[in-house]
C-alpha positions as CSV (number, residue, x, y, z in Angstrom):
1,M,-8.2,-4.8,5.9
2,P,-4.6,-3.5,5.7
3,L,-1.7,-5.8,6.5
4,T,-0.1,-5.4,9.9
5,V,3.3,-6.7,10.6
6,A,5.1,-7.0,14.0
7,I,8.9,-6.7,13.9
8,V,11.2,-7.5,16.8
9,A,13.6,-5.9,17.0
10,A,14.2,-2.3,15.9
11,G,17.9,-2.7,15.2
12,A,19.5,-1.6,11.9
13,M,17.9,-4.5,9.9
14,G,14.6,-4.6,11.6
15,S,14.0,-0.8,11.3
16,G,15.2,-0.9,7.6
17,V,12.6,-3.6,6.8
18,A,10.0,-1.6,8.8
19,Q,10.6,1.6,6.9
20,R,10.3,-0.2,3.6
21,L,7.0,-1.8,4.8
22,S,5.7,1.5,6.2
23,E,6.5,3.3,3.0
24,N,4.3,0.7,1.2
25,G,1.2,1.3,3.5
26,V,1.8,-1.7,6.0
27,A,1.1,-1.0,9.6
28,V,4.2,-2.0,11.6
29,L,4.2,-2.7,15.3
30,T,7.2,-3.4,17.6
31,S,8.2,-4.0,21.2
32,L,10.7,-1.7,22.7
33,A,10.8,-3.8,25.9
34,G,14.6,-3.8,27.0
35,R,15.7,-1.8,24.0
36,S,17.8,1.3,24.0
37,E,16.9,4.9,23.3
38,A,18.7,4.5,20.0
39,S,16.4,1.6,19.1
40,A,13.3,3.7,20.1
41,K,14.6,6.5,17.7
42,R,15.1,4.1,14.9
43,A,11.7,2.6,15.3
44,K,10.0,6.0,15.4
45,A,11.9,7.1,12.2
46,A,11.0,3.9,10.5
47,G,7.3,4.3,11.1
48,M,7.0,1.6,13.7
49,R,4.4,1.9,16.5
50,A,5.6,0.7,19.9
51,V,3.2,-1.6,21.7
52,D,3.4,-4.1,24.5
53,D,4.3,-7.7,23.7
54,A,0.8,-9.0,23.9
55,Q,-0.5,-6.4,21.4
56,L,1.9,-7.8,18.8
57,M,-0.3,-10.8,18.4
58,Q,-2.8,-8.5,16.6
59,A,-0.3,-8.6,13.6
60,D,-0.8,-10.8,10.6
61,L,2.9,-11.6,10.5
62,F,5.5,-11.6,13.4
63,L,9.0,-11.0,11.9
64,S,12.0,-12.1,14.2
65,I,14.9,-9.9,13.1
66,V,17.5,-10.2,15.8
67,P,21.2,-11.2,16.0
68,P,21.4,-15.0,15.3
69,G,22.5,-15.7,18.9
70,E,19.3,-14.2,20.2
71,A,16.8,-15.9,17.8
72,R,15.9,-18.9,20.0
73,A,15.6,-16.8,23.1
74,L,13.2,-14.4,21.3
75,A,11.0,-17.4,20.3
76,E,11.1,-18.6,23.9
77,R,10.2,-15.1,25.2
78,F,7.1,-14.9,22.9
79,A,6.0,-18.6,23.2
80,P,3.7,-18.1,26.2
81,I,2.1,-15.0,24.7
82,L,1.6,-16.8,21.3
83,A,0.1,-19.8,23.2
84,A,-2.3,-17.6,25.1
85,A,-3.4,-15.6,22.0
86,N,-6.7,-16.3,20.4
87,R,-5.5,-14.9,17.2
88,K,-1.9,-15.9,16.3
89,P,0.4,-14.2,13.8
90,V,2.5,-16.3,11.4
91,Y,5.9,-16.3,13.1
92,V,8.6,-15.7,10.5
93,D,12.2,-16.2,11.7
94,C,14.4,-14.0,9.5
95,N,17.7,-14.8,11.2
96,A,20.8,-16.4,9.7
97,V,21.0,-19.4,12.0
98,S,22.0,-23.0,11.4
99,P,19.5,-25.5,10.3
100,P,19.4,-27.3,13.7
101,T,18.9,-23.9,15.4
102,M,16.1,-23.1,13.0
103,R,14.4,-26.4,13.6
104,G,14.6,-25.8,17.4
105,I,13.0,-22.4,17.0
106,A,10.3,-23.9,14.8
107,E,9.6,-26.5,17.5
108,V,9.2,-23.8,20.1
109,V,6.8,-21.8,17.9
110,V,4.8,-24.6,16.4
111,A,4.1,-25.9,20.0
112,T,2.1,-22.7,20.6
113,G,-0.3,-23.3,17.7
114,A,1.2,-20.6,15.5
115,A,2.3,-21.2,12.0
116,F,6.0,-20.9,11.4
117,V,8.1,-19.8,8.4
118,A,11.8,-20.1,8.2
119,A,13.3,-17.2,6.2
120,A,16.7,-15.4,5.9
121,L,17.4,-11.7,5.3
122,S,20.6,-10.4,3.8
123,A,21.4,-6.9,2.9
124,R,24.1,-4.9,1.3
125,R,24.7,-1.2,1.8
126,R,21.7,0.7,0.5
127,S,21.9,2.3,-2.9
128,P,19.5,3.8,-5.2
129,A,20.1,0.9,-7.6
130,R,19.3,-1.8,-4.8
131,P,17.5,-0.2,-2.0
132,T,15.6,-3.3,-0.8
133,P,16.9,-6.1,1.6
134,R,16.4,-9.5,0.0
135,S,14.5,-12.3,1.7
136,T,14.7,-16.0,1.0
137,S,13.1,-19.0,2.5
138,P,13.8,-22.7,2.0
139,G,12.4,-24.2,-1.1
140,R,12.1,-23.0,-4.6
141,R,10.6,-19.6,-4.1
142,R,12.8,-16.5,-3.8
143,A,11.5,-13.0,-3.4
144,T,12.6,-9.4,-2.8
145,C,11.1,-8.1,0.5
146,C,8.6,-5.4,-0.3
147,G,9.6,-5.4,-4.0
148,S,8.0,-6.7,-7.0
149,T,10.4,-9.4,-8.0
150,S,9.6,-13.1,-7.2
151,T,10.7,-16.4,-8.8
152,A,9.3,-19.8,-8.3
């Protein structure tokens, strides 16, 4: 069964990650609730399929990619939906937030019964030499998102 990833939101970073995943055969879902027409266009161009919030729970992974100040609110918005879902995606917070904020987001998500992963995305301007955003998570592992490089 192919991998399905939900990404909220379809901003510059989220749509960039979505495009890379889509190019590699991953089905990418998103919610456009409250988003602009520009976000809808980015989502479509990146190969994202817009669904309602409850349908995002069909994904294997749920990537939170929003401005840092919106990360906790996004977790709180989806907490009731995660709690009610029979099948819960792994919630991956990809936002550059402080450790106390990340712990608070983790508490919100874990209380729903969903698994939680703290991660961070950073990106430089795309170039042919480095077209892929980098992803790191606490611990010894570091990997390139959607690429082939991983170190332990």
